[in-house]
Structures are given as structure tokens and as C-alpha cells.
Biopython code that builds the backbone (N, CA, C, O; Angstrom):
import numpy as np
from Bio.PDB.StructureBuilder import StructureBuilder

atoms = [
    (1, "MET", "N", (55.153, 7.270, -62.052)),
    (1, "MET", "CA", (54.300, 6.165, -62.455)),
    (1, "MET", "C", (53.812, 5.374, -61.282)),
    (1, "MET", "O", (54.586, 4.977, -60.411)),
    (2, "THR", "N", (52.456, 5.135, -61.263)),
    (2, "THR", "CA", (51.752, 4.512, -60.051)),
    (2, "THR", "C", (52.191, 2.990, -60.050)),
    (2, "THR", "O", (52.654, 2.449, -61.054)),
    (3, "GLU", "N", (52.022, 2.398, -58.934)),
    (3, "GLU", "CA", (52.151, 1.021, -58.882)),
    (3, "GLU", "C", (51.342, 0.162, -59.925)),
    (3, "GLU", "O", (51.806, -0.766, -60.587)),
    (4, "LYS", "N", (50.009, 0.649, -59.957)),
    (4, "LYS", "CA", (49.036, -0.057, -60.904)),
    (4, "LYS", "C", (49.633, 0.006, -62.402)),
    (4, "LYS", "O", (49.569, -0.977, -63.140)),
    (5, "GLN", "N", (50.216, 1.223, -62.803)),
    (5, "GLN", "CA", (50.632, 1.414, -64.166)),
    (5, "GLN", "C", (51.815, 0.332, -64.255)),
    (5, "GLN", "O", (51.890, -0.358, -65.272)),
    (6, "GLY", "N", (52.724, 0.172, -63.233)),
    (6, "GLY", "CA", (53.800, -0.622, -63.326)),
    (6, "GLY", "C", (53.420, -2.018, -63.572)),
    (6, "GLY", "O", (54.024, -2.701, -64.399)),
    (7, "GLU", "N", (52.351, -2.501, -62.818)),
    (7, "GLU", "CA", (51.864, -3.753, -63.017)),
    (7, "GLU", "C", (51.277, -4.015, -64.369)),
    (7, "GLU", "O", (51.462, -5.103, -64.915)),
    (8, "PHE", "N", (50.598, -3.093, -64.916)),
    (8, "PHE", "CA", (50.194, -3.169, -66.249)),
    (8, "PHE", "C", (51.177, -3.221, -67.342)),
    (8, "PHE", "O", (50.987, -3.916, -68.340)),
    (9, "LYS", "N", (52.258, -2.472, -67.164)),
    (9, "LYS", "CA", (53.369, -2.658, -68.098)),
    (9, "LYS", "C", (54.151, -4.038, -67.889)),
    (9, "LYS", "O", (54.710, -4.566, -68.850)),
    (10, "GLU", "N", (54.176, -4.551, -66.745)),
    (10, "GLU", "CA", (54.750, -5.900, -66.599)),
    (10, "GLU", "C", (53.970, -6.966, -67.240)),
    (10, "GLU", "O", (54.524, -7.886, -67.842)),
    (11, "ARG", "N", (52.488, -6.845, -67.107)),
    (11, "ARG", "CA", (51.651, -7.802, -67.685)),
    (11, "ARG", "C", (51.824, -7.810, -69.338)),
    (11, "ARG", "O", (51.710, -8.804, -70.055)),
    (12, "ILE", "N", (52.063, -6.740, -69.673)),
    (12, "ILE", "CA", (51.952, -6.299, -71.228)),
    (12, "ILE", "C", (53.151, -6.918, -71.656)),
    (12, "ILE", "O", (53.104, -7.632, -72.657)),
    (13, "ALA", "N", (54.250, -6.749, -71.032)),
    (13, "ALA", "CA", (55.805, -7.347, -71.354)),
    (13, "ALA", "C", (55.610, -8.829, -71.375)),
    (13, "ALA", "O", (56.120, -9.505, -72.269)),
    (14, "ARG", "N", (54.871, -9.370, -70.397)),
    (14, "ARG", "CA", (54.784, -10.972, -70.486)),
    (14, "ARG", "C", (53.923, -11.441, -71.498)),
    (14, "ARG", "O", (54.234, -12.503, -72.039)),
    (15, "LEU", "N", (52.879, -10.843, -71.867)),
    (15, "LEU", "CA", (52.145, -11.092, -73.011)),
    (15, "LEU", "C", (52.976, -11.094, -74.366)),
    (15, "LEU", "O", (52.915, -12.003, -75.194)),
    (16, "LYS", "N", (53.717, -10.018, -74.474)),
    (16, "LYS", "CA", (54.586, -9.679, -75.597)),
    (16, "LYS", "C", (55.473, -10.889, -75.724)),
    (16, "LYS", "O", (55.562, -11.558, -76.754)),
    (17, "GLU", "N", (56.158, -11.136, -74.542)),
    (17, "GLU", "CA", (57.255, -12.325, -74.620)),
    (17, "GLU", "C", (56.540, -13.737, -74.939)),
    (17, "GLU", "O", (57.165, -14.595, -75.562)),
    (18, "ASP", "N", (55.481, -13.917, -74.588)),
    (18, "ASP", "CA", (54.627, -15.216, -74.885)),
    (18, "ASP", "C", (54.155, -15.174, -76.391)),
    (18, "ASP", "O", (53.735, -16.185, -76.955)),
    (19, "GLY", "N", (54.243, -14.006, -76.977)),
    (19, "GLY", "CA", (53.777, -13.911, -78.448)),
    (19, "GLY", "C", (52.169, -13.907, -78.425)),
    (19, "GLY", "O", (51.519, -14.307, -79.391)),
    (20, "LYS", "N", (51.610, -13.445, -77.298)),
    (20, "LYS", "CA", (50.047, -13.509, -77.221)),
    (20, "LYS", "C", (49.608, -12.020, -77.750)),
    (20, "LYS", "O", (48.395, -11.859, -77.892)),
    (21, "LEU", "N", (50.396, -11.007, -78.031)),
    (21, "LEU", "CA", (50.185, -9.715, -78.090)),
    (21, "LEU", "C", (50.514, -9.305, -79.603)),
    (21, "LEU", "O", (51.652, -9.518, -80.022)),
    (22, "THR", "N", (49.626, -8.768, -80.367)),
    (22, "THR", "CA", (49.932, -8.228, -81.638)),
    (22, "THR", "C", (50.412, -6.935, -81.483)),
    (22, "THR", "O", (50.279, -6.336, -80.415)),
    (23, "ALA", "N", (51.006, -6.408, -82.536)),
    (23, "ALA", "CA", (51.787, -5.111, -82.569)),
    (23, "ALA", "C", (50.647, -3.980, -82.391)),
    (23, "ALA", "O", (50.870, -2.936, -81.778)),
    (24, "GLU", "N", (49.462, -4.274, -82.956)),
    (24, "GLU", "CA", (48.422, -3.280, -82.868)),
    (24, "GLU", "C", (47.931, -3.181, -81.486)),
    (24, "GLU", "O", (47.744, -2.071, -80.988)),
    (25, "ALA", "N", (47.673, -4.440, -80.726)),
    (25, "ALA", "CA", (47.266, -4.477, -79.479)),
    (25, "ALA", "C", (48.291, -3.879, -78.586)),
    (25, "ALA", "O", (47.890, -3.229, -77.621)),
    (26, "GLU", "N", (49.458, -4.008, -78.772)),
    (26, "GLU", "CA", (50.576, -3.439, -77.906)),
    (26, "GLU", "C", (50.510, -1.833, -78.029)),
    (26, "GLU", "O", (50.559, -1.119, -77.027)),
    (27, "ALA", "N", (50.405, -1.374, -79.202)),
    (27, "ALA", "CA", (50.351, 0.099, -79.383)),
    (27, "ALA", "C", (49.160, 0.575, -78.757)),
    (27, "ALA", "O", (49.222, 1.676, -78.208)),
    (28, "LEU", "N", (48.065, -0.071, -78.741)),
    (28, "LEU", "CA", (46.704, 0.366, -78.199)),
    (28, "LEU", "C", (46.893, 0.359, -76.651)),
    (28, "LEU", "O", (46.466, 1.325, -76.019)),
    (29, "LEU", "N", (47.489, -0.641, -76.017)),
    (29, "LEU", "CA", (47.771, -0.681, -74.638)),
    (29, "LEU", "C", (48.676, 0.353, -74.196)),
    (29, "LEU", "O", (48.301, 0.997, -73.217)),
    (30, "GLU", "N", (49.835, 0.660, -74.733)),
    (30, "GLU", "CA", (50.762, 1.699, -74.579)),
    (30, "GLU", "C", (50.001, 3.058, -74.591)),
    (30, "GLU", "O", (50.206, 3.877, -73.694)),
    (31, "GLU", "N", (49.186, 3.284, -75.531)),
    (31, "GLU", "CA", (48.311, 4.456, -75.706)),
    (31, "GLU", "C", (47.399, 4.705, -74.477)),
    (31, "GLU", "O", (47.247, 5.825, -73.990)),
    (32, "LEU", "N", (46.793, 3.564, -74.001)),
    (32, "LEU", "CA", (45.859, 3.562, -72.955)),
    (32, "LEU", "C", (46.709, 3.791, -71.618)),
    (32, "LEU", "O", (46.232, 4.542, -70.767)),
    (33, "ILE", "N", (47.771, 3.268, -71.426)),
    (33, "ILE", "CA", (48.592, 3.395, -70.334)),
    (33, "ILE", "C", (49.107, 5.022, -70.122)),
    (33, "ILE", "O", (49.254, 5.585, -69.037)),
    (34, "ALA", "N", (49.322, 5.573, -71.411)),
    (34, "ALA", "CA", (49.740, 7.005, -71.372)),
    (34, "ALA", "C", (48.600, 7.763, -71.007)),
    (34, "ALA", "O", (48.735, 8.680, -70.198)),
    (35, "GLY", "N", (47.323, 7.460, -71.574)),
    (35, "GLY", "CA", (46.200, 8.142, -71.285)),
    (35, "GLY", "C", (45.900, 8.098, -69.696)),
    (35, "GLY", "O", (45.490, 9.063, -69.050)),
    (36, "LEU", "N", (46.155, 6.897, -69.211)),
    (36, "LEU", "CA", (45.839, 6.731, -67.605)),
    (36, "LEU", "C", (46.738, 7.633, -66.777)),
    (36, "LEU", "O", (46.326, 8.256, -65.798)),
    (37, "ALA", "N", (48.098, 7.672, -67.261)),
    (37, "ALA", "CA", (49.057, 8.412, -66.500)),
    (37, "ALA", "C", (48.628, 10.023, -66.655)),
    (37, "ALA", "O", (48.810, 10.800, -65.717)),
    (38, "GLU", "N", (48.066, 10.435, -67.872)),
    (38, "GLU", "CA", (47.777, 11.846, -67.890)),
    (38, "GLU", "C", (46.535, 12.139, -67.064)),
    (38, "GLU", "O", (46.376, 13.250, -66.558)),
    (39, "LEU", "N", (45.687, 11.195, -66.927)),
    (39, "LEU", "CA", (44.316, 11.291, -66.119)),
    (39, "LEU", "C", (44.824, 11.353, -64.704)),
    (39, "LEU", "O", (44.384, 12.228, -63.958)),
    (40, "GLU", "N", (45.693, 10.512, -64.292)),
    (40, "GLU", "CA", (46.141, 10.663, -62.926)),
    (40, "GLU", "C", (46.849, 11.890, -62.414)),
    (40, "GLU", "O", (46.775, 12.325, -61.264)),
    (41, "ARG", "N", (47.558, 12.403, -63.431)),
    (41, "ARG", "CA", (48.259, 13.662, -63.225)),
    (41, "ARG", "C", (47.243, 14.758, -63.127)),
    (41, "ARG", "O", (47.381, 15.585, -62.226)),
    (42, "SER", "N", (46.219, 14.854, -63.976)),
    (42, "SER", "CA", (45.117, 15.645, -64.011)),
    (42, "SER", "C", (44.384, 15.638, -62.718)),
    (42, "SER", "O", (44.137, 16.689, -62.127)),
    (43, "ASN", "N", (44.022, 14.440, -62.258)),
    (43, "ASN", "CA", (43.339, 14.204, -61.059)),
    (43, "ASN", "C", (44.031, 14.824, -59.771)),
    (43, "ASN", "O", (43.460, 15.443, -58.873)),
    (44, "LYS", "N", (45.362, 14.532, -59.869)),
    (44, "LYS", "CA", (46.205, 15.177, -58.715)),
    (44, "LYS", "C", (46.199, 16.693, -58.669)),
    (44, "LYS", "O", (46.130, 17.301, -57.602)),
    (45, "ALA", "N", (46.275, 17.312, -59.897)),
    (45, "ALA", "CA", (46.277, 18.665, -59.908)),
    (45, "ALA", "C", (44.869, 19.220, -59.557)),
    (45, "ALA", "O", (44.797, 20.226, -58.850)),
    (46, "LEU", "N", (43.676, 18.572, -60.048)),
    (46, "LEU", "CA", (42.400, 19.202, -59.546)),
    (46, "LEU", "C", (42.171, 19.004, -58.069)),
    (46, "LEU", "O", (41.500, 19.785, -57.394)),
    (47, "ARG", "N", (42.763, 17.916, -57.593)),
    (47, "ARG", "CA", (42.732, 17.719, -55.994)),
    (47, "ARG", "C", (43.271, 18.730, -55.339)),
    (47, "ARG", "O", (42.719, 19.253, -54.371)),
    (48, "LYS", "N", (44.495, 19.128, -55.849)),
    (48, "LYS", "CA", (45.278, 20.335, -55.208)),
    (48, "LYS", "C", (44.559, 21.540, -55.323)),
    (48, "LYS", "O", (44.495, 22.322, -54.374)),
    (49, "ALA", "N", (43.946, 21.782, -56.535)),
    (49, "ALA", "CA", (43.248, 23.038, -56.787)),
    (49, "ALA", "C", (41.993, 23.043, -55.899)),
    (49, "ALA", "O", (41.647, 24.102, -55.376)),
    (50, "VAL", "N", (41.345, 21.994, -55.716)),
    (50, "VAL", "CA", (40.157, 21.943, -54.745)),
    (50, "VAL", "C", (40.569, 22.195, -53.392)),
    (50, "VAL", "O", (39.867, 22.923, -52.690)),
    (51, "LEU", "N", (41.648, 21.669, -52.931)),
    (51, "LEU", "CA", (42.053, 21.839, -51.492)),
    (51, "LEU", "C", (42.656, 23.352, -51.426)),
    (51, "LEU", "O", (42.673, 23.901, -50.324)),
    (52, "LYS", "N", (43.028, 23.871, -52.285)),
    (52, "LYS", "CA", (43.626, 25.294, -52.235)),
    (52, "LYS", "C", (42.259, 26.247, -52.204)),
    (52, "LYS", "O", (42.249, 27.198, -51.422)),
    (53, "ALA", "N", (41.220, 26.018, -52.970)),
    (53, "ALA", "CA", (40.134, 26.732, -53.105)),
    (53, "ALA", "C", (39.313, 26.654, -51.855)),
    (53, "ALA", "O", (38.594, 27.571, -51.459)),
    (54, "ALA", "N", (39.480, 25.398, -51.211)),
    (54, "ALA", "CA", (38.706, 25.279, -49.961)),
    (54, "ALA", "C", (39.592, 25.949, -48.614)),
    (54, "ALA", "O", (39.230, 25.829, -47.444)),
    (55, "GLY", "N", (40.727, 26.614, -49.036)),
    (55, "GLY", "CA", (41.428, 27.216, -48.044)),
    (55, "GLY", "C", (42.219, 26.239, -47.131)),
    (55, "GLY", "O", (42.563, 26.554, -45.992)),
    (56, "GLY", "N", (42.495, 25.001, -47.713)),
    (56, "GLY", "CA", (43.232, 24.038, -46.925)),
    (56, "GLY", "C", (42.364, 23.282, -45.915)),
    (56, "GLY", "O", (42.824, 22.611, -44.991)),
    (57, "GLN", "N", (41.174, 23.441, -46.157)),
    (57, "GLN", "CA", (40.115, 22.937, -45.210)),
    (57, "GLN", "C", (39.968, 21.347, -45.658)),
    (57, "GLN", "O", (39.586, 21.047, -46.789)),
    (58, "THR", "N", (40.258, 20.510, -44.808)),
    (58, "THR", "CA", (40.239, 19.024, -45.064)),
    (58, "THR", "C", (39.252, 18.435, -44.277)),
    (58, "THR", "O", (39.169, 17.211, -44.378)),
    (59, "MET", "N", (38.515, 18.974, -43.550)),
    (59, "MET", "CA", (37.308, 18.558, -42.652)),
    (59, "MET", "C", (36.306, 17.969, -43.419)),
    (59, "MET", "O", (35.907, 18.549, -44.428)),
    (60, "SER", "N", (35.784, 16.753, -43.032)),
    (60, "SER", "CA", (34.687, 16.138, -43.846)),
    (60, "SER", "C", (33.434, 17.042, -43.692)),
    (60, "SER", "O", (33.328, 17.888, -42.803)),
    (61, "SER", "N", (32.529, 16.796, -44.602)),
    (61, "SER", "CA", (31.322, 17.764, -44.544)),
    (61, "SER", "C", (30.470, 17.308, -43.389)),
    (61, "SER", "O", (29.841, 18.130, -42.723)),
    (62, "ARG", "N", (30.432, 15.951, -43.124)),
    (62, "ARG", "CA", (29.682, 15.563, -41.960)),
    (62, "ARG", "C", (30.118, 16.128, -40.566)),
    (62, "ARG", "O", (29.297, 16.454, -39.709)),
    (63, "LEU", "N", (31.405, 16.214, -40.415)),
    (63, "LEU", "CA", (32.017, 16.783, -39.315)),
    (63, "LEU", "C", (31.770, 18.174, -39.225)),
    (63, "LEU", "O", (31.404, 18.658, -38.153)),
    (64, "ARG", "N", (31.933, 18.880, -40.254)),
    (64, "ARG", "CA", (31.673, 20.303, -40.495)),
    (64, "ARG", "C", (30.228, 20.684, -40.017)),
    (64, "ARG", "O", (29.968, 21.566, -39.197)),
    (65, "ASP", "N", (29.345, 19.887, -40.653)),
    (65, "ASP", "CA", (27.904, 20.209, -40.402)),
    (65, "ASP", "C", (27.644, 19.827, -38.918)),
    (65, "ASP", "O", (26.774, 20.479, -38.340)),
    (66, "ALA", "N", (28.229, 18.942, -38.296)),
    (66, "ALA", "CA", (27.964, 18.546, -36.966)),
    (66, "ALA", "C", (28.619, 19.726, -36.072)),
    (66, "ALA", "O", (28.029, 20.062, -35.045)),
    (67, "LEU", "N", (29.583, 20.231, -36.367)),
    (67, "LEU", "CA", (30.266, 21.338, -35.555)),
    (67, "LEU", "C", (29.491, 22.621, -35.695)),
    (67, "LEU", "O", (29.594, 23.445, -34.786)),
    (68, "TYR", "N", (28.735, 22.878, -36.723)),
    (68, "TYR", "CA", (28.051, 24.197, -36.955)),
    (68, "TYR", "C", (26.724, 23.973, -36.344)),
    (68, "TYR", "O", (26.047, 24.990, -36.195)),
    (69, "GLU", "N", (26.195, 22.810, -35.945)),
    (69, "GLU", "CA", (24.884, 22.750, -35.437)),
    (69, "GLU", "C", (24.789, 23.113, -33.935)),
    (69, "GLU", "O", (23.698, 23.100, -33.365)),
]
sb = StructureBuilder()
sb.init_structure("model")
sb.init_model(0)
sb.init_chain("A")
sb.init_seg("    ")
for serial, (resi, resn, name, xyz) in enumerate(atoms, 1):
    if name == "N":
        sb.init_residue(resn, " ", resi, " ")
    sb.init_atom(name, np.array(xyz, "f"), 0.0, 1.0, " ", f" {name:<3s}", serial, name[0])
structure = sb.get_structure()
């Protein structure tokens, strides 16, 4: 879990304790946090795949272009 997700969960818990959160809203927020976690996992996997496809090349395109000139 990322730091941001932890903050969201804490804020949701505070709202729930204060009685400012309905059961439907809580369920929706939990679903959104789960979706966020899945997107972050997918993003990390895609970044790894892109790096692998680039042959581990992490040089910026500007630097690469300057070196090839």
C-alpha cells in the first residue's frame, strides 16, 4: 500500500468515526481505493516491461539525441 492510500484510509476511518459517512459511501470509497491499488500495481508492471523492452536503457531522450548528434 502506498503512503497516499494509507492517508485515504485514515481519512475514511475518521469520517466513519464522526458519523459523516454512510454505508454506501464507505463501500464506494473502499472500492475506489482497491481500484487505485490495482492501477498502481499495473502501472508498476508496465514500467518494468517498458524498461525491459528498452534494454534497461534509462537515458532520457534529450540526452540520447544530444549524444547521437
